[in-house]
C-alpha positions in Angstrom: 65.6 84.3 119.2 62.7 83.5 117.0 63.8 86.3 114.6 67.1 84.5 114.2 65.3 81.2 113.6 63.1 82.8 111.0 66.1 84.3 109.2 67.9 81.0 109.1 64.8 79.2 107.8 64.6 81.9 105.0 68.2 81.4 104.1 67.8 77.6 104.1 64.9 77.8 101.6 66.9 79.9 99.1 69.2 78.3 96.5 72.9 78.7 96.9 74.6 81.5 95.0 76.0 80.6 91.6 79.4 81.9 92.4 79.9 79.1 95.0 80.1 76.5 92.3 83.1 78.2 90.6 84.9 78.6 93.9 86.5 75.1 94.0 89.1 75.7 91.3 90.7 78.9 92.8 90.6 77.4 96.3 92.4 74.2 95.2 94.9 76.3 93.1 95.6 78.4 96.2 96.2 75.3 98.3 98.7 74.0 95.7 100.6 77.3 95.7 100.7 77.2 99.5 102.1 73.6 99.5 104.8 74.7 97.1 105.7 77.7 99.2 105.8 75.6 102.3 108.2 73.1 100.6 110.5 76.0 99.5 110.4 77.4 103.0 111.6 74.1 104.3 114.5 74.1 101.9 115.6 77.6 103.0 115.2 76.7 106.7 117.4 73.7 106.2 120.0 75.9 104.6 119.9 78.4 107.5 120.3 75.5 110.0 123.2 74.1 108.0 124.9 77.5 107.9 124.5 77.9 111.7 126.0 74.4 112.3 129.0 75.2 110.1 129.5 78.5 112.0 129.4 76.7 115.3 131.8 74.0 114.1 134.3 76.6 112.7 134.1 78.7 115.9 134.6 75.6 118.1 137.6 74.5 116.0 139.1 78.0 116.0 138.7 78.2 119.8 140.3 74.9 120.5 143.2 75.2 118.1 146.3 76.4 119.9 147.9 79.6 118.6 150.6 82.1 119.5 149.9 84.1 122.6 148.1 87.3 122.1 150.2 90.5 122.1 148.7 93.9 121.9 150.3 97.3 121.9 148.7 100.7 121.6 147.8 101.9 118.2 149.7 105.2 118.5 152.0 104.4 121.3 151.8 105.5 124.9 150.8 109.2 125.2 153.4 111.4 126.8 151.0 112.5 129.6 150.0 108.9 130.6 150.8 108.2 134.2 152.8 105.0 133.3 154.9 107.0 130.9 155.7 109.7 133.4 156.8 107.2 136.0 159.0 105.3 133.6 161.1 108.4 132.7 
């Protein structure tokens, strides 16, 4: 543990590197870019939520609106070998 203490005392007595003084500008510019990106992400998130709400509203209205009864028939007709066709003839 004393080796670690000696190492820290040596680091403490040395001056700070010159590159640390020039570090403030790029860090603050990066924070500003991150704030702008977060604001843009919020706008896009609101758009996605709005689109989802519109989809839910349209689906609900379409479900609740009365329409004609559903009628389906086979695309190519009843095959000749189908059991229901053989019994009907």
